[in-house]
C-alpha positions, 0 to 999 in steps of 0.5 A: 797584816798585809796589804799590796795595792797596785796604783791605778795611775803611770807614775813610778813610784819608789818602794818607800812611798808604801810608808807615806801610803800606809799613813795616809791610810791609817784608820780606813778599812780595805778588803780585796777589789776595793778602790782607795784613794789618797790625796798627795799635794792636792791631787787624788791618786787610786790605788786598786787593793789587789790583796788584803790579809785578812781579807777585811783589814783595818790599816794601822801601822804595823800593817805591811803595805806593799805596791804592785804592777799586777793583780794576784789572784788568790783563793782557798778551796775546801774539800770533804775529802783528804786531798792525795796528791795534785798535779799541776798543769799548763791549763788546769790542776789535777786534784787526786783523792783517794778514787776520785779525780777532780780536774780544775782551771787555774781559777779553781773552776770545776772542768772534770770530776770521775769516781773510779774503782781502785785508783792507781795512779794519775799522771799529766802530759800537756793537758791529757790527763791518764788514769790507771785504774781496776788493775787494767784500765786506762782512762784517757781525759782530755780538756 
């Protein structure tokens, strides 16, 4: 069980301060996106939950609590077809299936997808996807 929190205030915190936070939050429930508040010396301190594993987490003594200055984005995509390969680009992610190419943005949003007869090879040059198919065809996809 793991919880990553982003402080919503401007005070430097030492890494061992996570132990204090865990003790103050023990027994509470947290999920990604929640704002949690602890009281320290009469002052409320707010933290945003940027990562929780499992997604809904009850904080206990065994919960690993970490502090982060940045937001974290995590998504799991599940497809009905087996993924044959992925090609990460600067602004896109190309997912290759048996006879299909799917182009996603970095948040998992669909930009483009197309099936190809006899898909042979997929390459990426910057954000231009090159697809070799049907033995003698090259399709160029620019996003």
